[in-house]
N, C-alpha and C positions, 0 to 999 in steps of 0.2 A: 873536324867534325865533332861536336859532341859526344863523348862515351857512349850517354844513354842513347842517343840517337843511332848510332852505328849500331849498337845492340839491336834495335828495334827493327831497324833497316834492314841487318844483316838476317833477321828472321826469316824477311819473305824469301831473300835468296834460299833459304834452306827449306823453306815450304819448295819451292821451284824443284830444287834437286829430288826432294822425295818424290814430286810425282813423276818424274824419268819412267817408272814403272806402266804408267797407264796404259790399258789395252786397247790396241788399233787394229783394224782389220778393215777389208775394202768390202764389207757386207752390207746391205743397205739400213735406215734409220732403225732402230730400236724398235719395236711395238710392245712390248710392257710398260705397265702403266707407268706414268709420272710418280700414282701415289708413293712407291717405293721408293723414289728418290726423294720425295718430299719426307717419307716417315724418317728416314736416314737422318734429314739434316735437323728437323726436330729431336729424336733421339743423342744428337751431340753436339747440340746446341752450346752447353756448355763446355766443351772442349776447342769449338769453335771461337768462344768469347775469352778465351784465355790465350794471350798471346805467348809464343814461346819466348824461353828466355834462357841467356846461358852462354850464347854463340857469341862470337866474339870474327866475325869473319871480315876481310876487307872487301868493299862494296867498290865497284867502277861509279861513275856518275850516272851509267845509264846501263841497264839490264834489257838483253835480246835474248830469248827465250821462245823455242815454239816442241810444241806438243804433237805429234803425228804430220803426215801428208801425202795422206789418199788422195789423189785426181778427182774421185767421185764425190767429194766431200768439199762443203765452201770452206775458206779458210776464213776466221775472223780473229783479229788483231785487236787487242785491248791495250789501250793507253790508260795508266794509271801512275802517281809521284808518289814516292816512299817520305822526300823532304817535307818538313814543316816550320811553318812561322814561330820564331823566338818565343819562348813563355817561361814565366818565372811567378813562383807560387805568390808572391808579396805584390803580383800586379792585379790580383783580388780573385784568383784562382781557388776554389774552396780546398780542393786538395793537390797533390805534386802532380803537374801537371804532365810529368811523362811516367808514372805510374796507373795504369787502368782502375779505374775505379766506377762499380758500379752503384746505383742508388735509385733504386725506384725506377726499374725497368732502362736505364738511361747508361750509356757508356761512357764517362767522360775520362779525357785525354788529351792532349795536344794531336791533332791528325786522326782524330778518331772518325771525322768524316770527310776530313780535307788532308788526305784522301786514302790513308789505310784502310779505313773498313770497307771501302768499296771494291779494294783491289784486294782484300782476303776474301770478299762474298765472292767474287769470280774463283780463285785460286779453290774456296770452299766447291763451288761447284763443278770445278775438275775433278777434286778429288774423293768427289761422291760416286762419280761415275766408276772410281779406280775402286774404291771400297767395295762396288756393288758388282765391280768384277764385268761391267758393260762397257760396251764400246761408245768410244764419244762419237756424238751427232757429227760432230764440224772438228774441221783443224785450228790447233789452237797456238797462237802468237802473242806473245805480250811484249809490249815495249814499256819499261819500267825506269820511272826518269829520276834522280836524285838531285835534279838542280832547279826544280817547277818554279818555287818560291824565288828565285834568285836569278828569275828572268829565263829559265830553260838556254843555261850558255853552253853554246855550241850544238844544239839539238838541230837546227833546220840543217845544218853541216853533215850532220849524221842521217839524217833522212835520205838527205841530196846523195849520200854517198852511195846508203844503200837500197835505194830505188828501185834497182834493176839484180838486189841479192836480196836480202830478207825482205824485203817488200814485195818482190817480182810476184810472189802466189798469193799474196792478201788482196782479197775481195772484198771484204767489209773492215769497218775500224769504228770501234766501240768506246766513246770517253763516258765516263763515269766522273766526274770531277764538280758536279754542281748539284742546287739542290731542287726540292719540289715545292710548289708556291702555296701548300696544303702542309698540316702536320700529320693527315691521315690521305690524303688521295695520291697516289703515284700520278708522276705527269713524264712526259717526252717531251725533250728541250730540239728544238729544230733550228734555231737563227741563235748568233746572240750579235750585241753592237760591235763595231770598232771604234775605235778612239785616235784622234789626233791631240798631240798635246803642244802646246806653247808656251813661248817665252817673249813676253816684249818689255823689253828695257827702256828706259827716258833715263838721259844723264844730262847733266851740267858740267860736273867735273868730279873729280875722286874724291874729295874731301868733305865732307858737312860742312853747313851753315849755320851762326848762331844768326836765330830769329830777329834778334834787336838789333844787330848792326846791318842783314840785308834782307829782312824781310818787306816786300814793298817795292823793291828795287829792279826784280827778277822773275825769269818763268820756275815758279817751283816743279821740280822733276814730279811731285808727288801727287799735285792738284792736276798735270796733264795726265799723269797713268790714271789716276782715280776718273777721269774722263774720256779717257781712251776705253775701258774697262766698262764703265757704265754705258758704253754705247754699244754693247755688243748684246745684250738681252734687255728684254723689258718686265714687268714686275707679274706678268701672267706666265713667263717662261720663254715667250716668242723670240726667237734669233731674229738678230735687226742687220744680220749682214746679208746684203743683197744677193739673192740667186741661190741661198744656202738649202732652198727647200728645194729648188729643180727638178733635184736628182733622186729626189725620193719616192720609192717606189709605190706607185698607187695602190689605193686598197681596195682589194677584191671583194666579193660575195661571199667568196669561201675562207676568206682568211676572217672576215667580220663575223662568219657563224663560229667559226673557232674561238673568238674571243668571248661570245656569247654561253659558249658552252662551259668555259671554267669557272669550276668552283670557287668564288673571291666573296669571303663576308668583308666588307669595305669597315665598317665601324670595327670589327677587330683588329684589320690591317693596320689603321690609322691608329688605335688606342695601342695597340705592340710596337709601335713604331714610335710612339711617343711625341705626333704631330696633333697639334691642335686644329690644320685643316688643310687638305690638299687644296693643289691649284685646280683639279676638276671633281665633278661630283657624282659621272658614275663607272661603274667596274669597268666598262668597255673604253675610256676615256683614259684612264688612269693607266693600264696594260700596254696601249697602244702608244702614250706619251713613253711608258719604261722601254719598250721594247721596238716599236717601229717609226719612232718619229727621231731625229737629233735631239738632243740636248744640251745646254753650253752653262758650264761651271767654272766658276772663279774661285779657285784654292787659295792663292794666299799672294802678298806683298813681302819680295825679299828687298832688305835694303832699308827698311821703312822702322822708325822706332815703337818698338812689341811690348818692351817691359811694364810692369807696374809702376807707376807712379809719374812725375811730369818730368818731361825735358824738351827746353826749347830749343829743337835743333831742326833745321829745314837738311832734309838727306840731299846729297851731291848727286846722288844716282838711285833708282830703284825699278824692281824686277817685278811686274806681275806676270802671274801663273793663272792659265783658264787651259779645258779642254773642251772637244766638242766630242760625244760619242755620235758614233756613223751609224747609217741605218743601209740596208737596201736600197739602192741603188748609188749609193755614194760612194764616190772617188777621192780617197787621200790627196792626192796631188791636187785635183782641182779645189778641193777645198781651204789647203794652204795657200791655193793662188788667190782666193774670195775674202780670207781671213786678211792678209797681207795688204791687197787690195783698200781692203774697207777702214783698217786702221789706218794705212798712208792718207787716207780722202780726212779723215776725223781728224788727224792730228795738222794737215796742213791748214786745216781751217783755223786751229786755234793761234797760228802765227808765232807759234813757238821759237825761241831762239836754240832751245834744248835739243838735242840726238837723240834720234829713236832707232831701235832697231829689234826687228821680229823673227822668232825664228822658231819652227817647228821642229820638237825633241823626239818625238815619237808618231810613229804612224802607223795603225792596224786597223786592217781593212774587215769590215764586217763579215759575218761568216751566215749563212742560211740553207739550210737542207732540202733538201725532195720528200718531202712526208710520204710519198707511194712507195720509195724506194723500198725493196723486198724485205733490210732488215725493221726499219718503221713497220713496215707491215706483220713482221716475224714478233717485235717486240709488242704491238697492241695487243697479238694474240696471247702472247705469255702473261703480259698484267691483266687480262682478262679472266687467266685461268688460276693465277696466285691470288690476286687481289681483289676477284668478282668484279670490276668494274672499269670502264672506261678511262682512260690517262687522258690529263688534263695537257693539253698540245698547247707547250709554253715555249718562249724565247725567254733571253736572258739578257738584261739590260747593261749587266756588265760587258768585257772583252775575254774572251778565251783563244788567243792568237792559236794553238796547237792545232782545233778544227780546221782552221782557214790553211794553215800550213800542212797537214797532211792530206787536204780537199785539193790544193794547187798543185802539190810535188807528186803524189801517188797517183790524184785522177781517180780515186775510187770513192763507193760511199761511205762519208760518216756520221754517226750518228750521237747523241750524248743521251744518255741513259743513267740518271740520277737515283738514287737510293735514298740521301738522305732527306729530312724534315725541313720545313722553312725554319724552325727554331732552332739549327743545330749549332749555330753560332759559330762557324768557320773564320779562322782569325782571330777569335773573340776570346774573352776569358771563359771560364769551364762551357770550352768546345766538347759536345758531345754525339754520339749517333745514339739514337734508338734500339734496344735491344730486338726489338719486334723488324723494326727496318733492316738493321743487320741480317737477322735469319732469312725472314721474308725475302728480303734481296736477293741471298743467296740462291732460294727456291726458284726465284725470277729468272737468275741468269741461265740455271739449269736449264728451265723451261723456255725460256730463249734459244737454248743449243738446238732442242727437238723441235721448234716451229722453222728455225733456218734451215735446219735439214730436211723439214718438207716442203720449206716453200724455193728452195733456191734452186 
């Protein structure tokens, strides 16, 4: 691990160790005003912004920690990750990506929003109760991962191993690893799309051909592949694979009302995305095609000539890459079967002498939560307390496998409670989290603890 990353990640472990002295008792949830918590967070926000430095501690790929074991209290487990995407200043960063820099209320640095800011906000909330010598309303567990950006290596194995030990007392799981749909309005996420990634290879031979010598007398692999890829989706974004929409969950009136209530300025969204025109004209259509309908994207062609200039070559083989974002109630195995059958049918009609091979190299199921679960109700109440508004109830068009993993293995309620604004730029240059989101997010977590204690 990069020494800078190790120091930054180690600071989180140090903070956890500092929290071992938090007071716990079997008393009922505190009745004293939440204002004291908020006031403390406001007064100490500069301390919360400053990342501890100087420590150099060895950290494991995954940290498990717990604070309190009162059987009368709910146990809430927070998942976050400490690792980050790589970044270099000469990639287009205005400052050193591994030195936190505040400019106009924005905290810039790799991992600021993905995911160190939310992890620290959770720790801030816990440490505030300790500083005020008040009993934590809930039992807390942490699972802090150091390999999320590398595909969460060995995480599933650990969760299965600890299911009946570390996770046995967990009632609720909170993930804060995604963003709001807005710059200022908070959100609760209740679903993510899954993903199935395919490779389709067309091969004539291992070597390339000279187009002057062989052009016109053989089936060219690129031509076959282009025909195959072109058969997958039409110009309106509709997937052409037979049966692919049969499994999609029907739209309910309750869900439709959720889309209507979401605050989204379409023109601003289009402009900030630097897209001339979307495929759909209304907010509801845009959101539904991002979240609750599948989409198919073509990602590239391996083996074809893609460098500048001219080269009169016929590739001997090429591999096309595409993926389908899955939605409830789509099944990965069924989608794989439908894709393979469709491509085999299209290829057979070309009467090509080439060989075709199809493989699915990634299959992630979609995740959906019950928005009537206790922790969603508690989070809504906490958001109203801190932000004075109802949250946008949103889904995420991308895939966050950890949510489905927790839900399937531990079989407890999973909730996504994002803190970051839509323009935070996770994985991008000049990633940031707004000071306002970070500090108010710390208050939100504290309020959430209290609401959970009341509702559990």
